[in-house]
C-alpha positions in Angstrom: -15.5 25.6 36.1 -16.0 22.9 38.7 -13.9 19.7 38.1 -15.8 16.5 37.8 -15.8 14.2 40.8 -14.1 10.9 40.3 -17.0 9.1 41.9 -19.5 10.6 39.4 -20.2 7.8 36.9 -20.9 10.4 34.2 -17.4 12.0 34.5 -14.9 11.7 31.6 -11.2 11.5 31.7 -10.3 14.1 29.1 -6.9 12.5 28.3 -8.4 9.2 27.2 -12.1 9.8 26.7 -12.9 7.0 29.0 -15.5 7.2 31.8 -14.2 7.5 35.4 -15.8 6.4 38.6 -16.5 3.1 40.4 -15.5 0.1 38.3 -14.0 2.3 35.6 -10.2 2.8 35.9 -8.9 6.2 34.8 -6.6 6.2 31.8 -7.5 2.9 30.2 -9.0 2.0 26.9 -9.0 -0.8 24.4 -7.4 -0.1 21.0 -7.0 -2.5 18.2 -3.7 -2.0 16.4 -3.4 -3.4 12.9 -0.5 -5.7 12.2 1.6 -4.8 9.1 3.4 -7.6 7.3 6.2 -6.5 4.9 7.6 -8.3 1.8 10.7 -6.8 0.4 12.5 -7.7 -2.8 15.7 -6.1 -4.3 17.2 -7.0 -7.7 20.5 -5.6 -8.9 19.7 -6.1 -12.5 16.0 -6.3 -13.5 15.2 -7.4 -17.1 11.9 -7.7 -18.9 12.1 -11.4 -18.4 12.1 -11.0 -14.6 8.9 -9.0 -14.4 6.4 -11.8 -14.7 8.1 -13.8 -11.9 8.2 -10.7 -9.6 4.5 -10.1 -10.2 3.6 -13.7 -9.6 5.6 -13.9 -6.4 4.1 -10.8 -4.9 0.5 -11.7 -5.8 1.0 -15.2 -4.3 2.4 -13.6 -1.2 -0.6 -11.3 -0.8 -3.0 -14.3 -1.4 -1.2 -16.5 1.2 -0.6 -13.8 3.8 -3.9 -11.9 3.8 -6.0 -14.8 5.1 -8.9 -13.2 3.2 -11.7 -15.5 2.1 -11.6 -16.6 -1.5 -14.4 -14.4 -2.8 -14.9 -13.0 -6.3 -14.2 -9.5 -4.8 -10.9 -10.7 -3.4 -10.0 -12.4 -6.8 -10.9 -9.1 -8.6 -8.7 -7.1 -6.1 -5.7 -9.5 -6.8 -6.2 -9.0 -10.5 -6.0 -5.2 -9.9 -2.8 -5.7 -7.8 -1.2 -7.8 -10.5 -2.1 -5.3 -13.2 -0.9 -2.2 -11.2 2.3 -3.9 -10.1 3.1 -5.1 -13.6 2.6 -1.6 -15.0 4.9 -0.1 -12.4 7.6 -2.8 -13.0 7.3 -2.3 -16.8 7.9 1.4 -16.4 11.2 0.7 -14.6 12.4 -1.4 -17.5 11.1 0.9 -20.2 11.9 4.3 -18.8 14.5 4.2 -16.0 17.2 2.2 -17.6 17.3 2.9 -21.3 20.8 1.6 -21.6 20.1 -1.9 -20.2 19.1 -3.6 -17.0 19.3 -1.8 -13.6 18.4 -2.2 -10.0 14.9 -2.2 -8.6 13.6 -2.2 -5.0 10.1 -3.5 -4.3 8.4 -3.3 -0.9 4.9 -4.5 -0.2 3.1 -3.8 3.1 -0.1 -5.7 4.0 -2.2 -4.6 6.9 -3.9 -7.5 8.7 -6.9 -6.3 10.8 -10.6 -6.8 11.0 -11.2 -3.3 12.4 -13.4 -1.1 10.1 -11.5 2.0 11.3 -8.4 0.6 9.6 -10.1 0.6 6.2 -10.1 4.4 6.0 -8.0 6.0 3.3 -5.3 6.8 5.8 -4.8 3.0 6.3 -4.5 1.1 3.0 -4.9 -2.6 3.1 -2.0 -3.1 0.7 0.7 -0.7 -0.2 3.4 -1.4 -2.8 6.5 0.8 -3.5 8.5 0.2 -6.7 11.8 2.2 -6.7 14.6 2.5 -9.2 17.8 4.5 -9.5 17.4 5.4 -13.1 16.5 8.6 -14.9 13.0 9.8 -15.5 12.3 9.9 -19.2 9.4 12.1 -20.2 6.8 10.7 -22.6 7.2 11.1 -26.3 5.2 13.9 -28.0 3.5 11.2 -30.0 3.5 8.1 -27.8 1.5 6.1 -30.3 -0.1 3.1 -28.6 1.9 3.8 -25.4 1.8 6.4 -22.7 -1.3 5.4 -20.7 0.4 3.9 -17.7 -0.7 6.5 -15.2 -4.3 6.3 -16.5 -4.2 2.5 -16.1 -2.8 2.9 -12.5 -5.7 5.3 -11.7 -8.2 2.6 -12.8 -6.7 -0.5 -11.0 -5.6 1.1 -7.7 -7.3 3.1 -5.0 -4.5 5.6 -5.3 -1.0 6.1 -6.6 1.9 8.6 -6.4 4.9 9.0 -8.5 7.9 10.7 -6.9 10.8 11.7 -9.1 14.2 12.6 -7.7 17.7 13.0 -9.0 18.6 9.5 -7.6 15.6 7.7 -9.2 11.9 7.3 -9.2 9.5 5.9 -6.6 6.0 4.7 -7.5 3.7 4.1 -4.6 0.4 2.1 -5.2 -2.3 1.3 -2.7 -5.5 -0.6 -2.3 -8.1 -0.8 0.4 -9.5 -4.0 1.7 -11.8 -5.8 -0.8 -15.5 -5.8 0.1 
């Protein structure tokens, strides 16, 4: 195989995928990097009365930080964020600490970028983690009107994961950029 001449305008630099030749430097390319903004909250003792304020604070932060236009799609997405976050927070109070209040750790990561390539599933627009240090309590055999939290999360998020470990539970929620 004959190597491409660097003065050939059709030649490609295999390491970067950029064209080589006159006026085209080898090894350069333009890449937009998304900027991630992080909001982190930790409470040592979370009680049911604290949940509304936590949800309101985070949704206000997303609204103020995202710099998204005030469209109906954005308002709908914020409603989904509020519903999903409240469900995850409620599960901590209801399931992790049956003996009373306990600690919670909440982290939100918001990606600020106009690049369409950052809207792919590998790059969520907003990602929220809710972690506790309590015990996982399985659902009752007959939960009555309860026990639909994961179904709700699947309806109001673009994805979610629940990770159970001996030292607590971590719920990860994510949404893609609103249309």
